[in-house]
N, C-alpha and C positions, 0 to 999 in steps of 0.2 A: 504494500500500500504506500502511496506517496501522499504526504500530508503537507499542506501549506496553510499557514495561519490557523492551525488547529483543526482544519477541515480536510477530509479525505478527497483527493482529486482523482486518483486512480486506484483500482483494486484489481488484482489478478490472482488466479489460482496457481499453485506450484505443485510440483511432484517432489517428494523428498527421497531419502535414501532407500535403496532396494531392501527387500526383506533380509533380515539378519544384520543390517547396518543401522546406525542411528544418525540423525541430523541434530547436532547440538544447538541448544537455545542460547541466546545471548546477543550482545551488541558487538559487532566486529567492524574493523576498518579494512578496506582492500589493501593487500600487500603487493600484488602484481596482476597483470592481465596477459592474456594470450589470444591472438586472433583464432588460432586452432591449437588444441592440445589433445593428446590421447592418454586416457586414464590407465595407469598401470594397475590401479586397484580394481578396476572393472574391465579386465580383459582387453585393454587397448581400445575401449569405446571412444568414439570421437566426442569432443567437447568444444564445439565452436563458440567463439566469443566468451571465453572463460574469464571470470574474476575470482582470484584466489584470496583466501583469508588465512588467518593463523591456523596452524595444524594441518595444512594441506586441503582444507575444505574449499569448495568452490561453488559458484552458481554459473550456469552456462545455458546456451541455447541448445536446441535439438531439432532434428528433422523427423524424429520418430514420435510425433505428437500423439498418434493413436495408441502408443504404448505407455503414455503417462498415466499416473494415478494408481 
């Protein structure tokens, strides 16, 4: 969710970690970005437009939208 002046401007659904993994809660600052990255943790799965945070966690785009959730 994006907030401006205390009001939500955008909301969007996300898909979190695969079964058997966890997505940690908290507030984080980006550490680095990558136009394209391949996940060693998830069998070299593509991670386009990645934003990495502390501990190797990241948010990223996907072309597999039907597989989310």
